[in-house]
PDB file of N, CA, C, O and CB in Angstrom:
ATOM      1  N   MET A   1    -131.700  71.238  53.059  1.00  0.00           N
ATOM      2  CA  MET A   1    -131.269  70.050  53.768  1.00  0.00           C
ATOM      3  C   MET A   1    -132.258  68.931  53.490  1.00  0.00           C
ATOM      4  O   MET A   1    -133.451  69.181  53.321  1.00  0.00           O
ATOM      5  CB  MET A   1    -131.145  70.317  55.286  1.00  0.00           C
ATOM      6  N   SER A   2    -131.770  67.703  53.441  1.00  0.00           N
ATOM      7  CA  SER A   2    -132.613  66.551  53.186  1.00  0.00           C
ATOM      8  C   SER A   2    -133.497  66.269  54.385  1.00  0.00           C
ATOM      9  O   SER A   2    -133.186  66.675  55.504  1.00  0.00           O
ATOM     10  CB  SER A   2    -131.768  65.328  52.848  1.00  0.00           C
ATOM     11  N   GLY A   3    -134.600  65.574  54.150  1.00  0.00           N
ATOM     12  CA  GLY A   3    -135.528  65.249  55.227  1.00  0.00           C
ATOM     13  C   GLY A   3    -134.934  64.274  56.222  1.00  0.00           C
ATOM     14  O   GLY A   3    -134.020  63.515  55.899  1.00  0.00           O
ATOM     15  N   SER A   4    -135.464  64.303  57.442  1.00  0.00           N
ATOM     16  CA  SER A   4    -134.938  63.439  58.487  1.00  0.00           C
ATOM     17  C   SER A   4    -135.578  62.054  58.471  1.00  0.00           C
ATOM     18  O   SER A   4    -135.177  61.189  59.249  1.00  0.00           O
ATOM     19  CB  SER A   4    -135.146  64.082  59.836  1.00  0.00           C
ATOM     20  N   ASN A   5    -136.568  61.823  57.597  1.00  0.00           N
ATOM     21  CA  ASN A   5    -137.206  60.515  57.564  1.00  0.00           C
ATOM     22  C   ASN A   5    -136.652  59.647  56.436  1.00  0.00           C
ATOM     23  O   ASN A   5    -137.356  58.785  55.908  1.00  0.00           O
ATOM     24  CB  ASN A   5    -138.713  60.673  57.411  1.00  0.00           C
ATOM     25  N   GLU A   6    -135.390  59.875  56.068  1.00  0.00           N
ATOM     26  CA  GLU A   6    -134.721  59.031  55.083  1.00  0.00           C
ATOM     27  C   GLU A   6    -134.486  57.655  55.696  1.00  0.00           C
ATOM     28  O   GLU A   6    -134.321  57.534  56.910  1.00  0.00           O
ATOM     29  CB  GLU A   6    -133.376  59.669  54.614  1.00  0.00           C
ATOM     30  N   LYS A   7    -134.471  56.626  54.866  1.00  0.00           N
ATOM     31  CA  LYS A   7    -134.207  55.266  55.344  1.00  0.00           C
ATOM     32  C   LYS A   7    -132.698  55.054  55.447  1.00  0.00           C
ATOM     33  O   LYS A   7    -131.954  55.300  54.497  1.00  0.00           O
ATOM     34  CB  LYS A   7    -134.849  54.203  54.396  1.00  0.00           C
ATOM     35  N   HIS A   8    -132.268  54.598  56.608  1.00  0.00           N
ATOM     36  CA  HIS A   8    -130.862  54.299  56.843  1.00  0.00           C
ATOM     37  C   HIS A   8    -130.747  52.853  57.301  1.00  0.00           C
ATOM     38  O   HIS A   8    -131.707  52.298  57.835  1.00  0.00           O
ATOM     39  CB  HIS A   8    -130.243  55.269  57.894  1.00  0.00           C
ATOM     40  N   PRO A   9    -129.595  52.238  57.102  1.00  0.00           N
ATOM     41  CA  PRO A   9    -129.418  50.890  57.646  1.00  0.00           C
ATOM     42  C   PRO A   9    -129.492  50.945  59.170  1.00  0.00           C
ATOM     43  O   PRO A   9    -129.074  51.936  59.770  1.00  0.00           O
ATOM     44  CB  PRO A   9    -128.063  50.276  57.183  1.00  0.00           C
ATOM     45  N   PRO A  10    -130.014  49.902  59.799  1.00  0.00           N
ATOM     46  CA  PRO A  10    -130.138  49.929  61.261  1.00  0.00           C
ATOM     47  C   PRO A  10    -128.780  49.818  61.945  1.00  0.00           C
ATOM     48  O   PRO A  10    -127.858  49.187  61.429  1.00  0.00           O
ATOM     49  CB  PRO A  10    -131.048  48.799  61.735  1.00  0.00           C
ATOM     50  N   ALA A  11    -128.677  50.441  63.112  1.00  0.00           N
ATOM     51  CA  ALA A  11    -127.486  50.244  63.938  1.00  0.00           C
ATOM     52  C   ALA A  11    -127.437  48.771  64.325  1.00  0.00           C
ATOM     53  O   ALA A  11    -128.474  48.125  64.482  1.00  0.00           O
ATOM     54  CB  ALA A  11    -127.502  51.174  65.216  1.00  0.00           C
ATOM     55  N   GLY A  12    -126.245  48.254  64.473  1.00  0.00           N
ATOM     56  CA  GLY A  12    -126.115  46.854  64.867  1.00  0.00           C
ATOM     57  C   GLY A  12    -124.852  46.229  64.315  1.00  0.00           C
ATOM     58  O   GLY A  12    -123.908  46.922  63.936  1.00  0.00           O
ATOM     59  N   LEU A  13    -124.852  44.918  64.276  1.00  0.00           N
ATOM     60  CA  LEU A  13    -123.670  44.170  63.860  1.00  0.00           C
ATOM     61  C   LEU A  13    -123.720  43.859  62.371  1.00  0.00           C
ATOM     62  O   LEU A  13    -124.759  43.487  61.825  1.00  0.00           O
ATOM     63  CB  LEU A  13    -123.545  42.876  64.664  1.00  0.00           C
ATOM     64  N   TYR A  14    -122.568  44.022  61.733  1.00  0.00           N
ATOM     65  CA  TYR A  14    -122.425  43.771  60.304  1.00  0.00           C
ATOM     66  C   TYR A  14    -121.176  42.941  60.079  1.00  0.00           C
ATOM     67  O   TYR A  14    -120.207  43.055  60.830  1.00  0.00           O
ATOM     68  CB  TYR A  14    -122.362  45.099  59.500  1.00  0.00           C
ATOM     69  N   ARG A  15    -121.192  42.107  59.049  1.00  0.00           N
ATOM     70  CA  ARG A  15    -120.002  41.350  58.661  1.00  0.00           C
ATOM     71  C   ARG A  15    -119.468  41.927  57.361  1.00  0.00           C
ATOM     72  O   ARG A  15    -120.193  42.025  56.371  1.00  0.00           O
ATOM     73  CB  ARG A  15    -120.320  39.827  58.508  1.00  0.00           C
ATOM     74  N   HIS A  16    -118.196  42.310  57.368  1.00  0.00           N
ATOM     75  CA  HIS A  16    -117.524  42.816  56.177  1.00  0.00           C
ATOM     76  C   HIS A  16    -117.308  41.651  55.223  1.00  0.00           C
ATOM     77  O   HIS A  16    -117.157  40.510  55.660  1.00  0.00           O
ATOM     78  CB  HIS A  16    -116.170  43.511  56.535  1.00  0.00           C
ATOM     79  N   TYR A  17    -117.292  41.925  53.943  1.00  0.00           N
ATOM     80  CA  TYR A  17    -117.146  40.848  52.962  1.00  0.00           C
ATOM     81  C   TYR A  17    -115.834  40.078  53.111  1.00  0.00           C
ATOM     82  O   TYR A  17    -115.711  38.961  52.607  1.00  0.00           O
ATOM     83  CB  TYR A  17    -117.238  41.415  51.566  1.00  0.00           C
ATOM     84  N   LYS A  18    -114.856  40.666  53.797  1.00  0.00           N
ATOM     85  CA  LYS A  18    -113.595  39.949  54.034  1.00  0.00           C
ATOM     86  C   LYS A  18    -113.645  39.101  55.305  1.00  0.00           C
ATOM     87  O   LYS A  18    -112.688  38.390  55.613  1.00  0.00           O
ATOM     88  CB  LYS A  18    -112.437  40.941  54.126  1.00  0.00           C
ATOM     89  N   GLY A  19    -114.777  39.173  56.057  1.00  0.00           N
ATOM     90  CA  GLY A  19    -114.977  38.254  57.173  1.00  0.00           C
ATOM     91  C   GLY A  19    -115.029  38.828  58.572  1.00  0.00           C
ATOM     92  O   GLY A  19    -115.562  38.174  59.468  1.00  0.00           O
ATOM     93  N   ASN A  20    -114.500  40.027  58.804  1.00  0.00           N
ATOM     94  CA  ASN A  20    -114.512  40.587  60.151  1.00  0.00           C
ATOM     95  C   ASN A  20    -115.858  41.229  60.471  1.00  0.00           C
ATOM     96  O   ASN A  20    -116.587  41.656  59.575  1.00  0.00           O
ATOM     97  CB  ASN A  20    -113.391  41.614  60.309  1.00  0.00           C
ATOM     98  N   ASN A  21    -116.178  41.290  61.776  1.00  0.00           N
ATOM     99  CA  ASN A  21    -117.425  41.896  62.229  1.00  0.00           C
ATOM    100  C   ASN A  21    -117.201  43.334  62.676  1.00  0.00           C
ATOM    101  O   ASN A  21    -116.149  43.688  63.211  1.00  0.00           O
ATOM    102  CB  ASN A  21    -118.034  41.078  63.368  1.00  0.00           C
ATOM    103  N   TYR A  22    -118.231  44.155  62.439  1.00  0.00           N
ATOM    104  CA  TYR A  22    -118.204  45.578  62.762  1.00  0.00           C
ATOM    105  C   TYR A  22    -119.530  45.964  63.388  1.00  0.00           C
ATOM    106  O   TYR A  22    -120.545  45.302  63.174  1.00  0.00           O
ATOM    107  CB  TYR A  22    -117.918  46.437  61.502  1.00  0.00           C
ATOM    108  N   GLU A  23    -119.515  47.036  64.161  1.00  0.00           N
ATOM    109  CA  GLU A  23    -120.738  47.585  64.727  1.00  0.00           C
ATOM    110  C   GLU A  23    -121.013  48.936  64.079  1.00  0.00           C
ATOM    111  O   GLU A  23    -120.203  49.857  64.176  1.00  0.00           O
ATOM    112  CB  GLU A  23    -120.631  47.719  66.274  1.00  0.00           C
ATOM    113  N   LEU A  24    -122.157  49.046  63.420  1.00  0.00           N
ATOM    114  CA  LEU A  24    -122.599  50.344  62.908  1.00  0.00           C
ATOM    115  C   LEU A  24    -123.235  51.072  64.074  1.00  0.00           C
ATOM    116  O   LEU A  24    -124.248  50.628  64.614  1.00  0.00           O
ATOM    117  CB  LEU A  24    -123.606  50.198  61.693  1.00  0.00           C
ATOM    118  N   LEU A  25    -122.640  52.193  64.462  1.00  0.00           N
ATOM    119  CA  LEU A  25    -123.092  52.937  65.628  1.00  0.00           C
ATOM    120  C   LEU A  25    -124.173  53.947  65.287  1.00  0.00           C
ATOM    121  O   LEU A  25    -125.134  54.124  66.035  1.00  0.00           O
ATOM    122  CB  LEU A  25    -121.930  53.638  66.271  1.00  0.00           C
ATOM    123  N   HIS A  26    -124.000  54.617  64.131  1.00  0.00           N
ATOM    124  CA  HIS A  26    -124.904  55.720  63.812  1.00  0.00           C
ATOM    125  C   HIS A  26    -124.699  56.128  62.359  1.00  0.00           C
ATOM    126  O   HIS A  26    -123.665  55.839  61.757  1.00  0.00           O
ATOM    127  CB  HIS A  26    -124.669  56.930  64.764  1.00  0.00           C
ATOM    128  N   VAL A  27    -125.686  56.793  61.816  1.00  0.00           N
ATOM    129  CA  VAL A  27    -125.538  57.461  60.523  1.00  0.00           C
ATOM    130  C   VAL A  27    -125.502  58.950  60.821  1.00  0.00           C
ATOM    131  O   VAL A  27    -126.427  59.488  61.430  1.00  0.00           O
ATOM    132  CB  VAL A  27    -126.712  57.088  59.514  1.00  0.00           C
ATOM    133  N   ALA A  28    -124.440  59.616  60.394  1.00  0.00           N
ATOM    134  CA  ALA A  28    -124.237  61.041  60.657  1.00  0.00           C
ATOM    135  C   ALA A  28    -124.261  61.809  59.342  1.00  0.00           C
ATOM    136  O   ALA A  28    -124.245  61.215  58.264  1.00  0.00           O
ATOM    137  CB  ALA A  28    -122.900  61.284  61.407  1.00  0.00           C
ATOM    138  N   ARG A  29    -124.299  63.126  59.442  1.00  0.00           N
ATOM    139  CA  ARG A  29    -124.303  63.988  58.262  1.00  0.00           C
ATOM    140  C   ARG A  29    -123.085  64.909  58.328  1.00  0.00           C
ATOM    141  O   ARG A  29    -122.833  65.537  59.356  1.00  0.00           O
ATOM    142  CB  ARG A  29    -125.629  64.817  58.170  1.00  0.00           C
ATOM    143  N   HIS A  30    -122.338  64.986  57.241  1.00  0.00           N
ATOM    144  CA  HIS A  30    -121.176  65.867  57.153  1.00  0.00           C
ATOM    145  C   HIS A  30    -121.642  67.315  57.295  1.00  0.00           C
ATOM    146  O   HIS A  30    -122.621  67.712  56.664  1.00  0.00           O
ATOM    147  CB  HIS A  30    -120.410  65.657  55.807  1.00  0.00           C
ATOM    148  N   SER A  31    -120.960  68.096  58.108  1.00  0.00           N
ATOM    149  CA  SER A  31    -121.405  69.460  58.411  1.00  0.00           C
ATOM    150  C   SER A  31    -121.315  70.416  57.227  1.00  0.00           C
ATOM    151  O   SER A  31    -122.058  71.396  57.176  1.00  0.00           O
ATOM    152  CB  SER A  31    -120.597  70.010  59.544  1.00  0.00           C
ATOM    153  N   GLU A  32    -120.437  70.158  56.291  1.00  0.00           N
ATOM    154  CA  GLU A  32    -120.268  71.067  55.156  1.00  0.00           C
ATOM    155  C   GLU A  32    -121.005  70.594  53.906  1.00  0.00           C
ATOM    156  O   GLU A  32    -121.624  71.393  53.203  1.00  0.00           O
ATOM    157  CB  GLU A  32    -118.798  71.229  54.843  1.00  0.00           C
ATOM    158  N   THR A  33    -120.938  69.304  53.635  1.00  0.00           N
ATOM    159  CA  THR A  33    -121.497  68.784  52.381  1.00  0.00           C
ATOM    160  C   THR A  33    -122.858  68.116  52.558  1.00  0.00           C
ATOM    161  O   THR A  33    -123.553  67.854  51.576  1.00  0.00           O
ATOM    162  CB  THR A  33    -120.538  67.799  51.767  1.00  0.00           C
ATOM    163  N   GLU A  34    -123.240  67.842  53.796  1.00  0.00           N
ATOM    164  CA  GLU A  34    -124.462  67.115  54.146  1.00  0.00           C
ATOM    165  C   GLU A  34    -124.443  65.665  53.672  1.00  0.00           C
ATOM    166  O   GLU A  34    -125.476  64.996  53.691  1.00  0.00           O
ATOM    167  CB  GLU A  34    -125.663  67.820  53.560  1.00  0.00           C
ATOM    168  N   GLU A  35    -123.274  65.172  53.246  1.00  0.00           N
ATOM    169  CA  GLU A  35    -123.154  63.769  52.852  1.00  0.00           C
ATOM    170  C   GLU A  35    -123.419  62.888  54.069  1.00  0.00           C
ATOM    171  O   GLU A  35    -122.954  63.184  55.170  1.00  0.00           O
ATOM    172  CB  GLU A  35    -121.745  63.473  52.247  1.00  0.00           C
ATOM    173  N   LEU A  36    -124.167  61.806  53.868  1.00  0.00           N
ATOM    174  CA  LEU A  36    -124.424  60.863  54.949  1.00  0.00           C
ATOM    175  C   LEU A  36    -123.204  59.981  55.150  1.00  0.00           C
ATOM    176  O   LEU A  36    -122.592  59.516  54.188  1.00  0.00           O
ATOM    177  CB  LEU A  36    -125.675  60.005  54.650  1.00  0.00           C
ATOM    178  N   LEU A  37    -122.857  59.756  56.415  1.00  0.00           N
ATOM    179  CA  LEU A  37    -121.670  58.991  56.784  1.00  0.00           C
ATOM    180  C   LEU A  37    -122.046  57.869  57.740  1.00  0.00           C
ATOM    181  O   LEU A  37    -122.859  58.065  58.643  1.00  0.00           O
ATOM    182  CB  LEU A  37    -120.606  59.907  57.421  1.00  0.00           C
ATOM    183  N   ALA A  38    -121.464  56.708  57.546  1.00  0.00           N
ATOM    184  CA  ALA A  38    -121.614  55.590  58.475  1.00  0.00           C
ATOM    185  C   ALA A  38    -120.549  55.742  59.558  1.00  0.00           C
ATOM    186  O   ALA A  38    -119.367  55.898  59.254  1.00  0.00           O
ATOM    187  CB  ALA A  38    -121.488  54.201  57.737  1.00  0.00           C
ATOM    188  N   VAL A  39    -120.968  55.696  60.813  1.00  0.00           N
ATOM    189  CA  VAL A  39    -120.057  55.760  61.958  1.00  0.00           C
ATOM    190  C   VAL A  39    -120.005  54.339  62.525  1.00  0.00           C
ATOM    191  O   VAL A  39    -121.017  53.814  62.987  1.00  0.00           O
ATOM    192  CB  VAL A  39    -120.537  56.831  63.058  1.00  0.00           C
ATOM    193  N   TYR A  40    -118.829  53.725  62.487  1.00  0.00           N
ATOM    194  CA  TYR A  40    -118.750  52.311  62.844  1.00  0.00           C
ATOM    195  C   TYR A  40    -117.414  51.995  63.489  1.00  0.00           C
ATOM    196  O   TYR A  40    -116.490  52.808  63.469  1.00  0.00           O
ATOM    197  CB  TYR A  40    -118.961  51.431  61.611  1.00  0.00           C
ATOM    198  N   ARG A  41    -117.324  50.798  64.063  1.00  0.00           N
ATOM    199  CA  ARG A  41    -116.064  50.361  64.667  1.00  0.00           C
ATOM    200  C   ARG A  41    -115.894  48.869  64.457  1.00  0.00           C
ATOM    201  O   ARG A  41    -116.874  48.125  64.424  1.00  0.00           O
ATOM    202  CB  ARG A  41    -116.018  50.705  66.176  1.00  0.00           C
ATOM    203  N   PRO A  42    -114.658  48.434  64.316  1.00  0.00           N
ATOM    204  CA  PRO A  42    -114.400  46.997  64.214  1.00  0.00           C
ATOM    205  C   PRO A  42    -114.597  46.341  65.579  1.00  0.00           C
ATOM    206  O   PRO A  42    -114.394  46.978  66.613  1.00  0.00           O
ATOM    207  CB  PRO A  42    -112.964  46.730  63.682  1.00  0.00           C
ATOM    208  N   LEU A  43    -114.984  45.096  65.580  1.00  0.00           N
ATOM    209  CA  LEU A  43    -115.135  44.354  66.834  1.00  0.00           C
ATOM    210  C   LEU A  43    -113.913  43.467  67.067  1.00  0.00           C
ATOM    211  O   LEU A  43    -114.023  42.331  67.529  1.00  0.00           O
ATOM    212  CB  LEU A  43    -116.428  43.499  66.815  1.00  0.00           C
ATOM    213  N   TYR A  44    -112.758  44.015  66.736  1.00  0.00           N
ATOM    214  CA  TYR A  44    -111.474  43.343  66.945  1.00  0.00           C
ATOM    215  C   TYR A  44    -110.419  44.437  67.055  1.00  0.00           C
ATOM    216  O   TYR A  44    -110.684  45.590  66.713  1.00  0.00           O
ATOM    217  CB  TYR A  44    -111.138  42.324  65.772  1.00  0.00           C
ATOM    218  N   GLY A  45    -109.246  44.092  67.523  1.00  0.00           N
ATOM    219  CA  GLY A  45    -108.150  45.065  67.606  1.00  0.00           C
ATOM    220  C   GLY A  45    -108.463  46.188  68.581  1.00  0.00           C
ATOM    221  O   GLY A  45    -109.090  45.974  69.618  1.00  0.00           O
ATOM    222  N   GLU A  46    -108.017  47.384  68.233  1.00  0.00           N
ATOM    223  CA  GLU A  46    -108.162  48.531  69.124  1.00  0.00           C
ATOM    224  C   GLU A  46    -109.562  49.129  69.126  1.00  0.00           C
ATOM    225  O   GLU A  46    -109.875  49.946  69.992  1.00  0.00           O
ATOM    226  CB  GLU A  46    -107.177  49.586  68.745  1.00  0.00           C
ATOM    227  N   ARG A  47    -110.397  48.748  68.192  1.00  0.00           N
ATOM    228  CA  ARG A  47    -111.796  49.188  68.123  1.00  0.00           C
ATOM    229  C   ARG A  47    -111.949  50.697  67.972  1.00  0.00           C
ATOM    230  O   ARG A  47    -112.877  51.293  68.517  1.00  0.00           O
ATOM    231  CB  ARG A  47    -112.529  48.739  69.354  1.00  0.00           C
ATOM    232  N   ASP A  48    -111.035  51.305  67.230  1.00  0.00           N
ATOM    233  CA  ASP A  48    -111.166  52.730  66.935  1.00  0.00           C
ATOM    234  C   ASP A  48    -112.472  52.980  66.188  1.00  0.00           C
ATOM    235  O   ASP A  48    -112.986  52.088  65.514  1.00  0.00           O
ATOM    236  CB  ASP A  48    -109.957  53.238  66.105  1.00  0.00           C
ATOM    237  N   ILE A  49    -113.003  54.182  66.309  1.00  0.00           N
ATOM    238  CA  ILE A  49    -114.221  54.551  65.591  1.00  0.00           C
ATOM    239  C   ILE A  49    -113.831  55.138  64.242  1.00  0.00           C
ATOM    240  O   ILE A  49    -112.928  55.970  64.151  1.00  0.00           O
ATOM    241  CB  ILE A  49    -115.080  55.564  66.414  1.00  0.00           C
ATOM    242  N   TRP A  50    -114.526  54.691  63.189  1.00  0.00           N
ATOM    243  CA  TRP A  50    -114.262  55.102  61.820  1.00  0.00           C
ATOM    244  C   TRP A  50    -115.520  55.685  61.204  1.00  0.00           C
ATOM    245  O   TRP A  50    -116.630  55.432  61.672  1.00  0.00           O
ATOM    246  CB  TRP A  50    -113.750  53.922  60.983  1.00  0.00           C
ATOM    247  N   VAL A  51    -115.336  56.469  60.148  1.00  0.00           N
ATOM    248  CA  VAL A  51    -116.462  56.921  59.329  1.00  0.00           C
ATOM    249  C   VAL A  51    -116.122  56.664  57.872  1.00  0.00           C
ATOM    250  O   VAL A  51    -114.958  56.707  57.472  1.00  0.00           O
ATOM    251  CB  VAL A  51    -116.779  58.436  59.573  1.00  0.00           C
ATOM    252  N   ARG A  52    -117.148  56.399  57.092  1.00  0.00           N
ATOM    253  CA  ARG A  52    -116.995  56.298  55.639  1.00  0.00           C
ATOM    254  C   ARG A  52    -118.325  56.719  55.049  1.00  0.00           C
ATOM    255  O   ARG A  52    -119.354  56.629  55.717  1.00  0.00           O
ATOM    256  CB  ARG A  52    -116.581  54.834  55.173  1.00  0.00           C
ATOM    257  N   PRO A  53    -118.319  57.177  53.807  1.00  0.00           N
ATOM    258  CA  PRO A  53    -119.582  57.564  53.185  1.00  0.00           C
ATOM    259  C   PRO A  53    -120.592  56.413  53.273  1.00  0.00           C
ATOM    260  O   PRO A  53    -120.255  55.257  53.017  1.00  0.00           O
ATOM    261  CB  PRO A  53    -119.356  57.975  51.709  1.00  0.00           C
ATOM    262  N   LEU A  54    -121.823  56.746  53.636  1.00  0.00           N
ATOM    263  CA  LEU A  54    -122.860  55.731  53.762  1.00  0.00           C
ATOM    264  C   LEU A  54    -123.047  54.973  52.452  1.00  0.00           C
ATOM    265  O   LEU A  54    -123.278  53.764  52.458  1.00  0.00           O
ATOM    266  CB  LEU A  54    -124.179  56.370  54.194  1.00  0.00           C
ATOM    267  N   ALA A  55    -122.947  55.678  51.337  1.00  0.00           N
ATOM    268  CA  ALA A  55    -123.095  55.015  50.035  1.00  0.00           C
ATOM    269  C   ALA A  55    -122.050  53.918  49.862  1.00  0.00           C
ATOM    270  O   ALA A  55    -122.340  52.879  49.269  1.00  0.00           O
ATOM    271  CB  ALA A  55    -122.979  56.040  48.891  1.00  0.00           C
ATOM    272  N   MET A  56    -120.847  54.134  50.367  1.00  0.00           N
ATOM    273  CA  MET A  56    -119.791  53.128  50.273  1.00  0.00           C
ATOM    274  C   MET A  56    -120.056  51.980  51.256  1.00  0.00           C
ATOM    275  O   MET A  56    -119.827  50.815  50.932  1.00  0.00           O
ATOM    276  CB  MET A  56    -118.407  53.767  50.549  1.00  0.00           C
ATOM    277  N   PHE A  57    -120.540  52.316  52.458  1.00  0.00           N
ATOM    278  CA  PHE A  57    -120.843  51.294  53.466  1.00  0.00           C
ATOM    279  C   PHE A  57    -121.902  50.325  52.944  1.00  0.00           C
ATOM    280  O   PHE A  57    -121.814  49.122  53.191  1.00  0.00           O
ATOM    281  CB  PHE A  57    -121.322  51.951  54.781  1.00  0.00           C
ATOM    282  N   THR A  58    -122.895  50.835  52.231  1.00  0.00           N
ATOM    283  CA  THR A  58    -124.028  50.014  51.781  1.00  0.00           C
ATOM    284  C   THR A  58    -123.864  49.453  50.370  1.00  0.00           C
ATOM    285  O   THR A  58    -124.733  48.718  49.901  1.00  0.00           O
ATOM    286  CB  THR A  58    -125.288  50.827  51.840  1.00  0.00           C
ATOM    287  N   GLU A  59    -122.775  49.781  49.687  1.00  0.00           N
ATOM    288  CA  GLU A  59    -122.625  49.317  48.308  1.00  0.00           C
ATOM    289  C   GLU A  59    -122.242  47.838  48.242  1.00  0.00           C
ATOM    290  O   GLU A  59    -121.838  47.231  49.234  1.00  0.00           O
ATOM    291  CB  GLU A  59    -121.576  50.155  47.585  1.00  0.00           C
ATOM    292  N   SER A  60    -122.384  47.289  47.049  1.00  0.00           N
ATOM    293  CA  SER A  60    -121.928  45.925  46.777  1.00  0.00           C
ATOM    294  C   SER A  60    -120.550  45.986  46.140  1.00  0.00           C
ATOM    295  O   SER A  60    -120.196  46.953  45.466  1.00  0.00           O
ATOM    296  CB  SER A  60    -122.930  45.167  45.856  1.00  0.00           C
ATOM    297  N   VAL A  61    -119.781  44.928  46.369  1.00  0.00           N
ATOM    298  CA  VAL A  61    -118.456  44.794  45.771  1.00  0.00           C
ATOM    299  C   VAL A  61    -118.400  43.448  45.056  1.00  0.00           C
ATOM    300  O   VAL A  61    -119.157  42.531  45.374  1.00  0.00           O
ATOM    301  CB  VAL A  61    -117.321  44.912  46.853  1.00  0.00           C
ATOM    302  N   GLU A  62    -117.502  43.345  44.098  1.00  0.00           N
ATOM    303  CA  GLU A  62    -117.375  42.094  43.357  1.00  0.00           C
ATOM    304  C   GLU A  62    -116.340  41.194  44.019  1.00  0.00           C
ATOM    305  O   GLU A  62    -115.199  41.598  44.247  1.00  0.00           O
ATOM    306  CB  GLU A  62    -116.992  42.365  41.892  1.00  0.00           C
ATOM    307  N   VAL A  63    -116.755  39.975  44.322  1.00  0.00           N
ATOM    308  CA  VAL A  63    -115.870  38.972  44.916  1.00  0.00           C
ATOM    309  C   VAL A  63    -116.020  37.696  44.098  1.00  0.00           C
ATOM    310  O   VAL A  63    -117.108  37.125  44.021  1.00  0.00           O
ATOM    311  CB  VAL A  63    -116.206  38.723  46.442  1.00  0.00           C
ATOM    312  N   ALA A  64    -114.940  37.261  43.498  1.00  0.00           N
ATOM    313  CA  ALA A  64    -114.942  36.040  42.673  1.00  0.00           C
ATOM    314  C   ALA A  64    -116.047  36.088  41.620  1.00  0.00           C
ATOM    315  O   ALA A  64    -116.727  35.092  41.375  1.00  0.00           O
ATOM    316  CB  ALA A  64    -115.118  34.791  43.559  1.00  0.00           C
ATOM    317  N   GLY A  65    -116.217  37.259  41.000  1.00  0.00           N
ATOM    318  CA  GLY A  65    -117.195  37.419  39.934  1.00  0.00           C
ATOM    319  C   GLY A  65    -118.630  37.590  40.390  1.00  0.00           C
ATOM    320  O   GLY A  65    -119.539  37.621  39.560  1.00  0.00           O
ATOM    321  N   GLU A  66    -118.856  37.703  41.696  1.00  0.00           N
ATOM    322  CA  GLU A  66    -120.202  37.829  42.248  1.00  0.00           C
ATOM    323  C   GLU A  66    -120.324  39.129  43.036  1.00  0.00           C
ATOM    324  O   GLU A  66    -119.388  39.517  43.735  1.00  0.00           O
ATOM    325  CB  GLU A  66    -120.540  36.620  43.146  1.00  0.00           C
ATOM    326  N   GLN A  67    -121.463  39.805  42.933  1.00  0.00           N
ATOM    327  CA  GLN A  67    -121.722  41.016  43.703  1.00  0.00           C
ATOM    328  C   GLN A  67    -122.211  40.627  45.098  1.00  0.00           C
ATOM    329  O   GLN A  67    -123.191  39.897  45.240  1.00  0.00           O
ATOM    330  CB  GLN A  67    -122.763  41.924  42.983  1.00  0.00           C
ATOM    331  N   VAL A  68    -121.518  41.122  46.126  1.00  0.00           N
ATOM    332  CA  VAL A  68    -121.897  40.860  47.518  1.00  0.00           C
ATOM    333  C   VAL A  68    -121.887  42.182  48.271  1.00  0.00           C
ATOM    334  O   VAL A  68    -121.165  43.102  47.884  1.00  0.00           O
ATOM    335  CB  VAL A  68    -120.931  39.821  48.191  1.00  0.00           C
ATOM    336  N   PRO A  69    -122.678  42.299  49.349  1.00  0.00           N
ATOM    337  CA  PRO A  69    -122.657  43.542  50.129  1.00  0.00           C
ATOM    338  C   PRO A  69    -121.284  43.758  50.766  1.00  0.00           C
ATOM    339  O   PRO A  69    -120.664  42.812  51.253  1.00  0.00           O
ATOM    340  CB  PRO A  69    -123.750  43.514  51.220  1.00  0.00           C
ATOM    341  N   ARG A  70    -120.815  45.004  50.761  1.00  0.00           N
ATOM    342  CA  ARG A  70    -119.550  45.314  51.454  1.00  0.00           C
ATOM    343  C   ARG A  70    -119.701  44.977  52.940  1.00  0.00           C
ATOM    344  O   ARG A  70    -118.820  44.353  53.531  1.00  0.00           O
ATOM    345  CB  ARG A  70    -119.156  46.829  51.266  1.00  0.00           C
ATOM    346  N   PHE A  71    -120.817  45.389  53.538  1.00  0.00           N
ATOM    347  CA  PHE A  71    -121.147  45.064  54.927  1.00  0.00           C
ATOM    348  C   PHE A  71    -122.529  44.422  54.931  1.00  0.00           C
ATOM    349  O   PHE A  71    -123.494  45.021  54.456  1.00  0.00           O
ATOM    350  CB  PHE A  71    -121.106  46.345  55.851  1.00  0.00           C
ATOM    351  N   ARG A  72    -122.626  43.215  55.460  1.00  0.00           N
ATOM    352  CA  ARG A  72    -123.900  42.494  55.517  1.00  0.00           C
ATOM    353  C   ARG A  72    -124.434  42.544  56.942  1.00  0.00           C
ATOM    354  O   ARG A  72    -123.726  42.209  57.891  1.00  0.00           O
ATOM    355  CB  ARG A  72    -123.736  41.017  55.042  1.00  0.00           C
ATOM    356  N   PHE A  73    -125.689  42.965  57.086  1.00  0.00           N
ATOM    357  CA  PHE A  73    -126.325  43.069  58.397  1.00  0.00           C
ATOM    358  C   PHE A  73    -126.427  41.688  59.034  1.00  0.00           C
ATOM    359  O   PHE A  73    -126.836  40.724  58.388  1.00  0.00           O
ATOM    360  CB  PHE A  73    -127.724  43.716  58.281  1.00  0.00           C
ATOM    361  N   ILE A  74    -126.047  41.603  60.324  1.00  0.00           N
ATOM    362  CA  ILE A  74    -126.143  40.347  61.074  1.00  0.00           C
ATOM    363  C   ILE A  74    -127.275  40.429  62.089  1.00  0.00           C
ATOM    364  O   ILE A  74    -128.178  39.592  62.088  1.00  0.00           O
ATOM    365  CB  ILE A  74    -124.806  40.027  61.783  1.00  0.00           C
ATOM    366  N   GLU A  75    -127.225  41.461  62.975  1.00  0.00           N
ATOM    367  CA  GLU A  75    -128.264  41.609  64.002  1.00  0.00           C
ATOM    368  C   GLU A  75    -128.216  42.987  64.627  1.00  0.00           C
ATOM    369  O   GLU A  75    -127.215  43.698  64.537  1.00  0.00           O
ATOM    370  CB  GLU A  75    -128.108  40.542  65.085  1.00  0.00           C
ATOM    371  N   SER A  76    -129.334  43.355  65.274  1.00  0.00           N
ATOM    372  CA  SER A  76    -129.432  44.650  65.971  1.00  0.00           C
ATOM    373  C   SER A  76    -128.767  44.559  67.321  1.00  0.00           C
ATOM    374  O   SER A  76    -128.740  45.541  68.063  1.00  0.00           O
ATOM    375  CB  SER A  76    -130.901  45.087  66.134  1.00  0.00           C
TER     376      SER A  76
END
């Protein structure tokens, strides 16, 4: 198992590259694969809780020919 002192993005508010705000609640580990997962919820609509691979949460995406963060940290 990987060490527990890995660096993770801080819990808090993030803005998705398409403009909506989300709250990153926690970084969890998949029970079978040990893959790190971002546990988050939108701050609009029904506010269901979602998970996605942490690598995808923190990756950059191309928008109008420019690399931008998929989720940009706003505040804790």
